[in-house]
Backbone as numpy.savetxt, mean C-alpha at the origin, in Angstrom:
# Nx Ny Nz CAx CAy CAz Cx Cy Cz
18.98 -14.58 19.91 19.80 -13.48 19.39 19.10 -12.80 18.21
18.55 -13.60 17.27 17.89 -13.03 16.11 16.68 -12.20 16.53
15.91 -12.73 17.50 14.74 -12.00 17.96 15.16 -10.68 18.58
16.20 -10.70 19.42 16.67 -9.47 20.07 17.15 -8.46 19.05
17.89 -8.93 18.05 18.39 -8.02 17.02 17.24 -7.38 16.25
16.22 -8.17 15.95 15.07 -7.65 15.22 14.37 -6.56 16.02
14.18 -6.79 17.29 13.52 -5.81 18.13 14.36 -4.54 18.26
15.67 -4.71 18.34 16.54 -3.54 18.43 16.49 -2.71 17.15
16.40 -3.38 16.00 16.30 -2.64 14.73 15.01 -1.85 14.66
13.92 -2.47 15.11 12.66 -1.75 15.11 12.70 -0.57 16.07
13.26 -0.79 17.24 13.35 0.29 18.22 14.20 1.44 17.71
15.22 1.11 16.90 16.12 2.14 16.38 15.41 3.11 15.44
14.24 2.71 14.95 13.49 3.61 14.07 13.01 4.85 14.81
12.93 4.75 16.12 12.70 5.93 16.96 11.34 6.56 16.79
11.17 7.33 15.72 9.93 8.08 15.54 8.74 7.18 15.35
8.94 5.91 15.04 7.83 5.01 14.79 7.16 4.57 16.08
7.81 4.79 17.20 7.33 4.17 18.43 6.25 4.98 19.12
5.87 6.11 18.57 4.74 6.87 19.09 3.55 6.64 18.17
2.60 5.80 18.58 1.47 5.50 17.70 0.70 6.76 17.33
0.29 6.90 16.09 -0.50 8.07 15.68 -1.90 8.01 16.27
-2.50 9.15 16.41 -3.90 9.21 16.86 -4.77 8.79 15.68
-5.56 7.76 15.88 -6.39 7.26 14.79 -7.67 8.07 14.64
-8.24 8.44 15.77 -9.51 9.17 15.68 -9.64 10.14 16.84
-10.32 11.23 16.57 -10.71 12.16 17.62 -12.23 12.27 17.53
-12.92 11.27 18.06 -14.35 11.16 17.85 -14.63 10.49 16.52
-15.84 10.12 16.29 -16.19 9.45 15.04 -16.17 10.45 13.89
-15.59 10.05 12.74 -15.57 10.97 11.60 -16.98 11.25 11.09
-17.15 12.43 10.56 -18.47 12.81 10.05 -18.80 11.99 8.81
-20.04 11.54 8.68 -20.44 10.82 7.47 -20.47 11.75 6.27
-20.37 11.17 5.08 -20.54 11.95 3.86 -21.85 11.54 3.20
-22.05 11.92 1.97 -23.35 11.68 1.33 -23.63 10.19 1.14
-22.57 9.35 1.20 -22.74 7.92 1.02 -22.99 7.19 2.33
-22.74 7.87 3.46 -22.96 7.24 4.75 -21.73 7.33 5.65
-21.60 6.41 6.61 -20.46 6.42 7.54 -19.13 6.30 6.81
-18.12 6.96 7.34 -16.78 6.96 6.75 -15.79 6.45 7.77
-14.83 5.65 7.33 -13.78 5.18 8.22 -12.90 6.35 8.66
-12.19 6.20 9.77 -11.31 7.28 10.23 -10.32 7.71 9.14
-10.01 8.97 9.13 -9.11 9.53 8.12 -7.76 9.89 8.73
-6.74 9.86 7.89 -5.41 10.32 8.26 -4.90 11.25 7.16
-3.87 12.01 7.49 -3.31 12.96 6.53 -2.29 12.27 5.64
-2.37 12.52 4.34 -1.45 11.91 3.37 -0.21 12.80 3.22
0.70 12.65 4.16 1.96 13.38 4.08 1.78 14.87 4.02
2.77 15.54 3.42 2.75 17.00 3.42 1.75 17.58 2.43
1.16 16.75 1.57 0.14 17.31 0.67 -1.12 17.68 1.43
-1.29 17.11 2.64 -2.36 17.55 3.53 -3.73 16.98 3.25
-3.88 16.15 2.24 -5.18 15.57 1.91 -5.57 14.55 2.99
-6.82 14.58 3.41 -7.34 13.62 4.37 -7.91 12.41 3.63
-7.39 11.23 3.96 -7.80 10.00 3.28 -8.20 8.95 4.31
-9.11 8.08 3.95 -9.50 7.02 4.89 -8.31 6.10 5.12
-8.15 5.65 6.36 -6.97 4.87 6.72 -7.02 3.45 6.19
-8.11 3.06 5.57 -8.20 1.78 4.87 -8.56 2.07 3.42
-7.81 1.45 2.51 -8.07 1.62 1.08 -8.30 0.28 0.43
-9.04 0.28 -0.66 -9.29 -0.96 -1.42 -8.24 -1.12 -2.50
-7.55 -2.26 -2.48 -6.53 -2.53 -3.48 -7.12 -2.90 -4.83
-6.46 -2.47 -5.89 -6.96 -2.73 -7.24 -6.54 -4.07 -7.83
-5.47 -4.66 -7.30 -4.98 -5.91 -7.89 -6.04 -7.00 -7.85
-6.70 -7.15 -6.72 -7.72 -8.19 -6.58 -8.98 -7.89 -7.38
-9.17 -6.63 -7.77 -10.33 -6.27 -8.58 -10.24 -6.94 -9.95
-9.03 -7.26 -10.38 -8.87 -7.94 -11.66 -9.06 -9.43 -11.60
-9.18 -10.01 -10.40 -9.25 -11.46 -10.25 -10.59 -12.08 -10.68
-11.71 -11.69 -10.04 -12.96 -12.44 -10.24 -13.39 -12.50 -11.70
-13.95 -13.61 -12.07 -14.45 -13.77 -13.43 -15.79 -13.08 -13.61
-16.60 -13.05 -12.57 -17.94 -12.49 -12.68 -17.95 -11.01 -12.33
-18.53 -10.23 -13.22 -18.62 -8.79 -13.02 -19.43 -8.43 -11.79
-20.46 -9.21 -11.49 -21.30 -8.88 -10.34 -20.52 -8.99 -9.03
-19.53 -9.87 -8.98 -18.69 -9.98 -7.79 -17.85 -8.72 -7.61
-17.28 -8.25 -8.70 -16.46 -7.04 -8.66 -17.29 -5.84 -8.21
-18.46 -5.70 -8.79 -19.33 -4.59 -8.41 -19.71 -4.67 -6.94
-19.96 -5.87 -6.45 -20.32 -6.05 -5.04 -19.17 -5.66 -4.12
-17.93 -6.00 -4.50 -16.76 -5.63 -3.70 -16.65 -4.10 -3.61
-16.79 -3.43 -4.73 -16.67 -1.97 -4.76 -17.78 -1.32 -3.95
-19.01 -1.78 -4.15 -20.13 -1.20 -3.42 -20.00 -1.46 -1.92
-19.51 -2.64 -1.55 -19.32 -2.96 -0.14 -18.26 -2.06 0.48
-17.18 -1.82 -0.26 -16.13 -0.93 0.24 -16.70 0.45 0.54
-17.50 0.96 -0.35 -18.11 2.27 -0.13 -19.06 2.25 1.07
-19.86 1.20 1.17 -20.79 1.07 2.29 -20.05 0.97 3.63
-18.87 0.36 3.61 -18.09 0.19 4.84 -17.29 1.44 5.19
-17.34 2.47 4.36 -16.68 3.72 4.69 -15.32 3.93 4.05
-14.93 3.07 3.10 -13.66 3.24 2.39 -13.84 4.29 1.31
-12.89 5.23 1.25 -12.94 6.27 0.22 -11.61 6.38 -0.54
-10.67 5.49 -0.28 -9.39 5.47 -0.97 -9.35 4.22 -1.84
-9.07 4.41 -3.14 -9.10 3.29 -4.08 -7.81 3.24 -4.90
-7.14 2.11 -4.81 -5.85 1.85 -5.44 -6.04 1.08 -6.74
-5.13 1.28 -7.70 -5.12 0.49 -8.92 -3.77 0.65 -9.60
-3.60 0.02 -10.77 -2.39 0.17 -11.59 -2.71 -0.26 -13.00
-2.02 0.35 -13.96 -2.28 0.00 -15.36 -1.93 -1.44 -15.66
-1.04 -2.02 -14.88 -0.59 -3.39 -15.14 -1.49 -4.46 -14.55
-2.44 -4.12 -13.69 -3.25 -5.12 -13.03 -4.24 -5.76 -14.01
-4.08 -7.07 -14.18 -4.96 -7.85 -15.06 -5.00 -7.26 -16.47
-3.87 -6.76 -16.93 -3.81 -6.22 -18.28 -4.72 -5.03 -18.52
-4.98 -4.26 -17.48 -5.86 -3.09 -17.60 -7.28 -3.36 -17.18
-7.65 -4.63 -16.96 -9.04 -4.95 -16.63 -9.44 -4.38 -15.28
-8.50 -4.33 -14.33 -8.83 -3.79 -13.01 -9.21 -2.32 -13.11
-8.46 -1.55 -13.89 -8.81 -0.14 -14.08 -10.14 0.00 -14.82
-10.36 -0.83 -15.81 -11.63 -0.77 -16.55 -12.82 -1.00 -15.62
-12.64 -1.87 -14.65 -13.73 -2.15 -13.73 -14.01 -0.99 -12.79
-12.97 -0.28 -12.37 -13.21 0.96 -11.63 -13.92 1.97 -12.53
-13.51 2.02 -13.77 -14.14 2.94 -14.71 -15.59 2.59 -15.01
-15.96 1.35 -14.74 -17.33 0.90 -14.99 -18.21 1.04 -13.76
-17.69 0.67 -12.58 -18.52 0.55 -11.39 -18.25 1.60 -10.30
-17.12 2.27 -10.36 -16.75 3.19 -9.28 -16.78 4.65 -9.71
-15.97 4.99 -10.70 -15.75 6.40 -11.03 -16.99 7.13 -11.53
-17.78 6.56 -12.44 -18.90 7.36 -12.97 -19.86 7.88 -11.91
-20.11 7.11 -10.87 -21.08 7.51 -9.85 -20.44 8.16 -8.63
-19.16 7.87 -8.37 -18.59 8.24 -7.08 -17.29 9.04 -7.17
-16.96 9.58 -8.33 -15.66 10.24 -8.49 -15.45 11.35 -7.47
-16.45 12.13 -7.18 -16.28 13.26 -6.26 -16.20 12.81 -4.80
-16.47 11.55 -4.54 -16.49 11.06 -3.16 -15.20 10.33 -2.77
-14.35 10.05 -3.73 -13.22 9.15 -3.47 -11.88 9.80 -3.79
-10.83 9.17 -3.26 -9.45 9.48 -3.63 -8.97 8.33 -4.51
-8.57 8.65 -5.75 -8.28 7.63 -6.76 -6.78 7.61 -7.07
-6.19 6.44 -6.92 -4.77 6.26 -7.18 -4.55 5.19 -8.24
-3.56 5.41 -9.11 -3.11 4.35 -9.99 -1.61 4.52 -10.22
-1.01 3.59 -10.98 0.45 3.52 -11.03 0.92 3.16 -12.44
2.22 3.41 -12.66 2.86 3.04 -13.92 4.16 2.28 -13.65
4.37 1.21 -14.38 5.63 0.46 -14.30 6.64 0.94 -15.33
6.36 2.06 -15.96 7.18 2.54 -17.09 8.63 2.73 -16.71
9.51 2.41 -17.66 10.94 2.63 -17.49 11.44 3.85 -18.22
10.57 4.52 -18.98 10.97 5.71 -19.73 9.78 6.64 -19.88
10.04 7.86 -20.30 9.02 8.90 -20.35 7.91 8.57 -21.33
8.25 8.08 -22.52 7.23 7.80 -23.53 6.26 6.73 -23.05
6.80 5.70 -22.41 5.94 4.64 -21.89 5.08 5.15 -20.75
5.64 6.00 -19.90 4.88 6.57 -18.81 3.69 7.38 -19.33
3.92 8.17 -20.37 2.84 8.96 -20.96 1.76 8.05 -21.54
2.18 6.99 -22.21 1.21 6.05 -22.77 0.39 5.38 -21.67
1.08 4.99 -20.60 0.37 4.39 -19.48 -0.64 5.37 -18.86
-0.22 6.62 -18.70 -1.10 7.62 -18.10 -2.36 7.81 -18.93
-2.19 8.00 -20.22 -3.36 8.23 -21.08 -4.28 7.01 -21.08
-3.68 5.81 -21.06 -4.49 4.61 -21.00 -5.26 4.51 -19.69
-4.60 4.85 -18.58 -5.26 4.80 -17.28 -6.43 5.79 -17.21
-6.21 6.99 -17.70 -7.28 7.99 -17.68 -8.49 7.50 -18.49
-8.22 6.88 -19.62 -9.31 6.37 -20.45 -10.04 5.22 -19.79
-9.28 4.27 -19.23 -9.92 3.10 -18.62 -10.68 3.48 -17.35
-10.11 4.40 -16.57 -10.75 4.82 -15.32 -11.90 5.79 -15.53
-12.03 6.31 -16.73 -13.09 7.26 -17.08 -13.03 8.51 -16.19
-11.82 9.09 -16.13 -11.63 10.31 -15.35 -10.68 11.24 -16.07
-10.73 12.51 -15.71 -9.83 13.50 -16.30 -8.58 13.72 -15.46
-8.62 13.28 -14.22 -7.48 13.52 -13.32 -7.35 12.37 -12.33
-6.12 12.01 -12.04 -5.81 10.98 -11.06 -5.29 11.67 -9.81
-5.82 11.31 -8.67 -5.43 11.99 -7.43 -3.98 11.70 -7.06
-3.56 10.46 -7.23 -2.18 10.08 -6.93 -1.70 9.11 -8.00
-0.64 9.49 -8.70 -0.03 8.64 -9.73 1.34 8.23 -9.24
1.59 6.93 -9.19 2.82 6.45 -8.58 3.73 5.71 -9.57
5.01 5.95 -9.43 6.03 5.19 -10.16 6.12 3.84 -9.47
5.77 2.80 -10.18 5.41 1.53 -9.56 6.52 0.48 -9.60
6.62 -0.25 -8.48 7.43 -1.46 -8.38 8.93 -1.22 -8.62
9.49 -0.25 -7.90 10.94 -0.06 -7.93 11.62 -1.32 -7.42
12.65 -1.77 -8.14 13.28 -3.06 -7.81 14.59 -2.91 -7.06
15.43 -1.99 -7.48 16.76 -1.79 -6.91 17.11 -0.32 -6.97
18.17 0.11 -6.27 18.62 1.49 -6.43 18.95 1.84 -7.88
19.54 0.88 -8.61 19.85 1.15 -10.02 18.59 1.33 -10.84
17.57 0.55 -10.56 16.30 0.71 -11.25 15.73 2.10 -11.00
15.85 2.57 -9.77 15.41 3.92 -9.43 16.18 4.96 -10.25
17.50 4.83 -10.28 18.33 5.77 -11.04 17.95 5.76 -12.52
17.74 4.56 -13.06 17.44 4.44 -14.49 16.12 5.10 -14.84
15.12 4.90 -14.02 13.81 5.49 -14.34 13.86 7.01 -14.28
14.59 7.54 -13.30 14.72 9.00 -13.24 15.52 9.52 -14.43
16.62 8.84 -14.76 17.45 9.25 -15.90 16.67 9.19 -17.21
15.73 8.24 -17.31 14.95 8.06 -18.53 13.68 8.91 -18.57
13.53 9.81 -17.60 12.49 10.82 -17.68 11.14 10.47 -17.10
11.03 9.37 -16.34 9.72 8.99 -15.80 9.22 10.03 -14.80
10.09 10.49 -13.91 9.66 11.51 -12.95 9.35 12.82 -13.65
10.15 13.19 -14.65 9.87 14.41 -15.41 8.49 14.34 -16.07
8.14 13.16 -16.57 6.83 13.00 -17.22 5.71 13.12 -16.20
5.94 12.61 -14.99 4.94 12.75 -13.94 4.75 14.22 -13.56
5.85 14.96 -13.48 5.75 16.38 -13.18 5.04 17.14 -14.30
5.29 16.74 -15.52 4.60 17.37 -16.66 3.09 17.10 -16.57
2.74 15.87 -16.26 1.32 15.52 -16.13 0.67 16.29 -14.99
1.41 16.50 -13.94 0.90 17.28 -12.82 0.66 18.73 -13.24
1.60 19.30 -13.99 1.44 20.67 -14.48 0.25 20.80 -15.43
-0.04 19.73 -16.15 -1.17 19.71 -17.09 -2.51 19.50 -16.38
-2.48 19.19 -15.09 -3.72 18.96 -14.36 -4.27 17.56 -14.51
-3.48 16.64 -15.04 -3.94 15.25 -15.19 -3.60 14.39 -13.97
-2.71 14.90 -13.15 -2.27 14.21 -11.93 -2.19 15.24 -10.81
-2.75 14.92 -9.66 -2.70 15.86 -8.54 -1.45 15.66 -7.68
-1.12 14.42 -7.39 0.02 14.13 -6.52 0.84 12.98 -7.12
2.12 12.93 -6.74 3.06 11.95 -7.30 3.66 11.13 -6.16
3.86 9.84 -6.42 4.49 8.98 -5.42 5.24 7.84 -6.09
5.67 6.88 -5.29 6.40 5.72 -5.82 6.14 4.52 -4.92
6.32 3.32 -5.49 6.04 2.09 -4.76 7.14 1.07 -4.99
7.09 0.01 -4.21 7.99 -1.12 -4.42 7.92 -2.07 -3.25
8.15 -3.33 -3.53 8.16 -4.33 -2.47 9.46 -5.15 -2.48
10.38 -4.84 -3.38 11.56 -5.66 -3.56 12.74 -5.24 -2.68
12.95 -3.94 -2.51 14.15 -3.47 -1.81 13.91 -2.13 -1.14
14.12 -2.06 0.18 14.00 -0.75 0.84 15.02 0.25 0.34
16.13 -0.25 -0.22 17.18 0.65 -0.68 16.81 1.35 -1.99
15.91 0.75 -2.76 15.39 1.44 -3.94 14.59 2.67 -3.53
13.82 2.54 -2.44 13.06 3.68 -1.93 14.00 4.75 -1.37
15.01 4.31 -0.66 15.95 5.29 -0.11 16.67 6.05 -1.22
16.98 5.37 -2.32 17.62 6.05 -3.45 16.69 7.10 -4.03
15.40 6.79 -4.14 14.45 7.78 -4.65 14.46 9.02 -3.76
14.51 8.82 -2.46 14.51 9.96 -1.54 15.79 10.77 -1.61
16.86 10.17 -2.15 18.13 10.89 -2.28 18.13 11.82 -3.47
17.27 11.58 -4.46 17.20 12.45 -5.63 16.45 13.74 -5.26
17.07 14.89 -5.35 16.40 16.13 -4.91 15.05 16.37 -5.57
14.95 16.12 -6.87 13.68 16.36 -7.56 12.60 15.44 -7.04
12.95 14.17 -6.81 11.97 13.21 -6.32 11.56 13.54 -4.89
12.51 13.92 -4.09 12.23 14.25 -2.70 11.26 15.42 -2.60
11.38 16.34 -3.54 10.47 17.49 -3.56 9.13 17.15 -4.17
9.14 16.37 -5.24 7.92 16.11 -6.00 7.01 15.08 -5.35
7.58 14.06 -4.73 6.79 12.93 -4.25 6.23 13.20 -2.85
4.94 13.03 -2.72 4.28 13.25 -1.43 3.72 11.95 -0.85
3.97 10.81 -1.52 3.49 9.53 -1.02 4.44 8.42 -1.47
4.46 7.35 -0.71 5.24 6.17 -1.07 4.53 4.94 -0.53
4.78 3.80 -1.14 4.05 2.58 -0.79 5.04 1.42 -0.68
4.90 0.63 0.39 5.80 -0.50 0.60 5.20 -1.45 1.63
5.78 -2.67 1.77 5.24 -3.64 2.73 5.36 -3.16 4.17
4.29 -3.36 4.92 4.28 -3.04 6.35 3.62 -4.20 7.07
4.42 -5.02 7.73 3.89 -6.13 8.51 4.93 -6.55 9.55
4.54 -7.34 10.55 5.48 -7.69 11.62 6.70 -8.47 11.14
6.57 -9.27 10.10 7.72 -10.03 9.59 8.73 -9.08 8.97
8.26 -8.08 8.22 9.18 -7.09 7.68 9.92 -6.38 8.81
9.21 -6.06 9.88 9.84 -5.36 11.00 10.94 -6.19 11.63
10.81 -7.52 11.55 11.81 -8.40 12.13 12.95 -8.72 11.17
12.82 -8.32 9.92 13.79 -8.68 8.89 15.02 -7.78 8.94
16.12 -8.29 8.46 17.35 -7.49 8.40 17.19 -6.32 7.44
16.59 -6.59 6.27 16.36 -5.53 5.28 14.90 -5.11 5.38
14.61 -4.28 6.36 13.24 -3.93 6.70 12.83 -2.58 6.13
11.71 -2.55 5.43 11.14 -1.28 4.98 10.77 -0.42 6.19
10.20 -1.04 7.22 9.78 -0.29 8.39 10.98 0.33 9.10
12.01 -0.47 9.32 13.15 0.01 10.07 14.07 0.93 9.30
14.25 0.68 7.99 15.21 1.43 7.20 14.59 2.55 6.37
13.42 2.31 5.82 12.83 3.24 4.86 11.84 4.21 5.48
11.00 3.69 6.36 9.92 4.52 6.88 10.40 5.80 7.56
11.39 5.75 8.45 11.82 7.01 9.10 12.29 8.06 8.11
13.04 7.63 7.08 13.58 8.58 6.11 12.46 9.22 5.29
11.51 8.43 4.85 10.45 8.96 4.00 9.46 9.81 4.80
9.20 9.42 6.02 8.37 10.27 6.87 9.06 11.61 7.12
10.37 11.54 7.31 11.13 12.77 7.53 11.11 13.70 6.33
10.91 13.12 5.14 10.80 13.93 3.92 9.38 14.41 3.67
8.47 14.10 4.59 7.09 14.58 4.47 6.21 13.75 3.59
6.59 12.52 3.33 5.79 11.65 2.46 4.79 10.85 3.28
3.59 10.70 2.74 2.60 9.83 3.35 2.91 8.39 3.01
2.82 7.50 3.99 3.15 6.10 3.79 1.88 5.30 3.53
1.89 4.55 2.44 0.81 3.63 2.09 1.30 2.22 2.39
0.62 1.54 3.29 1.03 0.20 3.69 0.41 -0.84 2.77
1.26 -1.72 2.24 0.75 -2.84 1.44 1.37 -4.14 1.97
0.87 -5.26 1.46 1.36 -6.58 1.87 1.37 -6.74 3.39
0.29 -6.28 3.99 0.13 -6.40 5.43 0.03 -7.86 5.86
-0.39 -8.71 4.93 -0.44 -10.16 5.16 0.52 -10.87 4.21
1.54 -10.13 3.74 2.60 -10.67 2.87 2.04 -11.34 1.63
1.09 -10.66 0.97 0.49 -11.18 -0.26 -0.11 -12.57 -0.03
-0.67 -12.78 1.13 -1.30 -14.04 1.46 -0.37 -15.11 2.00
0.94 -14.84 2.05 1.89 -15.86 2.51 1.83 -16.09 4.02
1.06 -15.27 4.71 0.88 -15.53 6.14 -0.04 -16.73 6.39
-0.75 -17.17 5.36 -1.74 -18.22 5.54 -1.21 -19.59 5.09
-1.97 -20.63 5.40 -1.56 -21.99 5.05 -1.58 -22.22 3.54
-2.43 -21.47 2.84 -2.45 -21.57 1.38 -3.07 -20.32 0.79
-2.78 -20.09 -0.47 -3.38 -18.99 -1.20 -4.04 -19.53 -2.45
-5.28 -19.15 -2.63 -6.03 -19.55 -3.81 -6.38 -18.34 -4.65
-6.36 -18.51 -5.96 -6.76 -17.47 -6.90 -7.65 -18.09 -7.95
-8.92 -17.68 -7.93 -9.91 -18.23 -8.86 -9.94 -19.76 -8.82
-9.89 -20.29 -7.60 -9.99 -21.73 -7.43 -8.70 -22.50 -7.59
-7.61 -21.81 -7.95 -6.32 -22.46 -8.13 -5.42 -22.16 -6.93
-4.83 -23.20 -6.33 -3.95 -23.03 -5.19 -2.57 -22.59 -5.68
-2.11 -21.42 -5.22 -0.84 -20.85 -5.66 0.33 -21.31 -4.80
0.08 -21.54 -3.51 1.12 -22.08 -2.64 0.48 -22.58 -1.35
1.24 -23.41 -0.64 0.80 -23.90 0.65 1.97 -23.80 1.65
1.63 -23.83 2.93 2.65 -23.77 3.98 2.23 -24.69 5.13
3.18 -25.45 5.65 2.92 -26.29 6.81 3.10 -25.54 8.12
3.64 -24.32 8.03 3.90 -23.52 9.23 3.53 -22.06 8.97
2.24 -21.78 8.82 1.82 -20.42 8.47 1.92 -19.44 9.64
2.19 -18.20 9.32 2.23 -17.15 10.34 0.87 -17.05 11.03
-0.21 -17.10 10.22 -1.57 -17.07 10.73 -2.19 -18.46 10.55
-2.60 -19.16 11.61 -2.74 -18.68 13.00 -1.62 -19.14 13.93
-0.51 -19.65 13.40 0.54 -20.18 14.26 1.05 -19.14 15.24
1.30 -17.94 14.74 1.91 -16.90 15.58 1.02 -15.68 15.79
0.28 -15.29 14.77 -0.52 -14.07 14.83 -1.92 -14.31 14.26
-2.79 -13.34 14.45 -4.11 -13.33 13.83 -4.16 -12.23 12.78
-5.17 -12.29 11.92 -5.38 -11.22 10.93 -5.55 -9.88 11.66
-6.32 -9.89 12.72 -6.57 -8.65 13.46 -5.27 -8.06 13.99
-4.38 -8.88 14.52 -3.12 -8.37 15.05 -2.26 -7.77 13.94
-2.27 -8.37 12.75 -1.48 -7.83 11.63 -2.01 -6.47 11.19
-3.32 -6.34 11.12 -3.93 -5.06 10.74 -3.63 -4.01 11.81
-3.79 -4.39 13.06 -3.53 -3.46 14.15 -2.07 -3.02 14.17
-1.17 -3.95 13.90 0.25 -3.60 13.87 0.50 -2.50 12.85
0.00 -2.67 11.64 0.23 -1.67 10.59 -0.38 -0.33 10.95
-1.60 -0.35 11.48 -2.27 0.90 11.81 -1.67 1.58 13.03
-0.91 0.84 13.84 -0.27 1.45 15.00 0.96 2.26 14.61
1.41 2.10 13.37 2.53 2.88 12.85 2.00 4.10 12.10
2.84 5.08 11.83 2.37 6.30 11.16 2.17 6.13 9.66
1.28 5.22 9.29 0.91 5.05 7.89 -0.35 5.88 7.62
-0.45 6.39 6.41 -1.64 7.16 6.04 -2.79 6.24 5.66
-2.47 5.19 4.90 -3.49 4.27 4.41 -2.95 2.85 4.44
-3.76 1.92 4.89 -3.49 0.50 4.74 -4.31 0.01 3.56
-3.64 -0.45 2.52 -4.34 -0.90 1.31 -4.54 -2.40 1.39
-5.79 -2.82 1.33 -6.12 -4.23 1.47 -6.71 -4.78 0.18
-6.29 -5.97 -0.18 -6.86 -6.65 -1.34 -8.05 -7.49 -0.92
-9.08 -7.49 -1.74 -10.28 -8.25 -1.41 -10.98 -8.67 -2.69
-11.12 -9.97 -2.88 -11.81 -10.47 -4.08 -13.25 -10.85 -3.80
-13.71 -10.62 -2.55 -15.12 -10.84 -2.25 -15.54 -9.88 -1.16
-16.85 -9.57 -1.05 -17.32 -8.56 -0.09 -17.01 -8.92 1.35
-16.99 -10.21 1.69 -16.75 -10.61 3.06 -15.40 -10.15 3.57
-14.38 -10.18 2.72 -13.05 -9.74 3.12 -13.02 -8.24 3.38
-13.76 -7.48 2.61 -13.85 -6.04 2.83 -14.47 -5.75 4.19
-15.57 -6.43 4.48 -16.26 -6.22 5.76 -15.37 -6.59 6.94
-14.62 -7.69 6.80 -13.73 -8.13 7.87 -12.70 -7.06 8.21
-12.02 -6.53 7.20 -10.97 -5.53 7.43 -11.56 -4.23 7.97
-12.69 -3.81 7.41 -13.31 -2.56 7.87 -13.72 -2.66 9.33
-14.22 -3.82 9.75 -14.62 -4.00 11.14 -13.42 -3.92 12.07
-12.29 -4.48 11.65 -11.07 -4.40 12.47 -10.63 -2.96 12.62
-10.68 -2.21 11.53 -10.27 -0.81 11.57 -11.18 0.00 12.50
-12.47 -0.23 12.39 -13.40 0.53 13.23 -13.20 0.24 14.71
-12.75 -0.95 15.04 -12.59 -1.30 16.44 -11.21 -1.01 17.00
-10.33 -0.44 16.19 -8.95 -0.23 16.61 -8.73 1.18 17.14
-7.92 1.29 18.21 -7.52 2.61 18.72 -6.02 2.79 18.62
-5.24 1.91 19.27 -3.78 2.02 19.21 -3.16 0.77 19.81
-1.86 0.61 19.59 -1.04 -0.38 20.28 0.08 0.34 21.00
0.45 -0.15 22.15 1.60 0.41 22.85 2.88 -0.10 22.20
3.99 0.53 22.52 5.27 0.06 22.02 5.51 -1.38 22.44
5.16 -1.70 23.67 5.37 -3.06 24.16 4.53 -4.07 23.39
3.30 -3.71 23.11 2.43 -4.62 22.36 2.95 -4.84 20.94
3.40 -3.76 20.31 3.91 -3.88 18.95 5.19 -4.73 18.92
6.07 -4.49 19.86 7.30 -5.26 19.93 7.01 -6.74 20.18
5.99 -7.03 20.99 5.64 -8.41 21.27 5.19 -9.13 19.99
4.45 -8.45 19.13 4.02 -9.06 17.87 5.22 -9.35 16.97
6.17 -8.43 16.91 7.37 -8.64 16.11 8.16 -9.83 16.64
8.25 -9.91 17.96 8.98 -11.01 18.56 8.40 -12.37 18.22
7.09 -12.44 18.07 6.43 -13.71 17.76 6.77 -14.24 16.37
7.17 -13.33 15.47 7.39 -13.76 14.07 8.84 -13.61 13.63
9.74 -13.34 14.57 11.14 -13.12 14.19 11.71 -14.29 13.40
11.32 -15.50 13.76 11.85 -16.68 13.06 11.37 -16.75 11.61
10.20 -16.19 11.32 9.66 -16.22 9.97 10.39 -15.25 9.03
11.17 -14.34 9.61 11.86 -13.34 8.79 13.09 -13.89 8.11
13.53 -15.06 8.50 14.74 -15.65 7.93 14.39 -16.51 6.71
15.25 -16.51 5.72 15.09 -17.39 4.57 14.30 -16.85 3.41
13.50 -15.81 3.65 12.79 -15.17 2.56 11.58 -15.90 2.03
11.14 -16.97 2.68 9.99 -17.72 2.17 8.69 -16.97 2.34
8.55 -16.24 3.43 7.31 -15.49 3.66 7.29 -14.23 2.80
8.32 -13.41 2.93 8.38 -12.20 2.09 9.16 -12.53 0.81
8.58 -13.41 0.04 9.22 -13.93 -1.18 9.47 -12.84 -2.22
8.78 -11.73 -2.12 8.83 -10.67 -3.13 10.05 -9.77 -2.97
10.83 -9.93 -1.92 12.02 -9.12 -1.76 13.17 -9.70 -2.59
13.96 -8.81 -3.19 15.11 -9.23 -4.01 16.17 -9.90 -3.15
16.86 -10.88 -3.75 18.04 -11.46 -3.08 19.16 -10.42 -3.01
19.32 -9.67 -4.10 20.33 -8.62 -4.13 19.66 -7.28 -3.90
19.39 -6.99 -2.62 18.59 -5.82 -2.28 19.26 -4.50 -2.59
20.57 -4.51 -2.61 21.30 -3.25 -2.82 21.73 -3.07 -4.27
21.42 -4.03 -5.15 21.91 -4.00 -6.52 21.35 -2.86 -7.34
């Protein structure tokens, strides 16, 4: 019954069931070499590579040479979309982009960062700090980060965070505005209900994976159709549920958690999870990688992917329906999703 209900919820999304065209021939190389296939970022019309490098993991490694190798490998593999946030590693992740990425490659990339600010003054401080650490005059996409609940969304708008983003855009310090969150699909829906936000925001970011699709409170089933309908480009994150799909997660040699019944390889493979996300109308899949090998692995999967049929996608969701219960895999979702 649970599996059937999950599949019915996914099917109810309707517009999601027509896989987007990933490529029409190989994309033209740029001055750095081969480029991964590009997709359009919502109604803003910018073409971005469908795989992006996440900034959170850039703050992990202790050795600078490892970080530089990850960034250089991403560029060599054809990634041109780079994610970050002022909160990652206390600003160290942005500083590393400002050291190894932006000075040499600013004109070649699409650069995104985020603010967790709850008020206008803090948002402005975060923006100025990000610009300084990233060593750039303009951020391509600045996102209101980590919305937790509908009330959190209301509070940030009431406290002027969106107004500050619009001001920064008018000043030429920000090109595009968006929002993110992994806690509640209803926080995203509330943002889309605000007329100013619906007009201003051209991108949004949230978890996209087969377990989410099987969940009762699904970003894919509840949020994606509404935001696509508003012309927003979807940025997929937590495609592997922040590592919870695996038997264990390690960070700098420390084991953060373990599982006796992991999604991968019990039910799915890494390749199937990546393919699932790319078979939906997402603009970019943002992947975290703390070493060059992980970058190469994901880029190779993307290059070899064309599409999944509705039946294939539904079959993947069906395999993980049992993992959607209890919240252990998608631990980052709020218990009180509507609060």
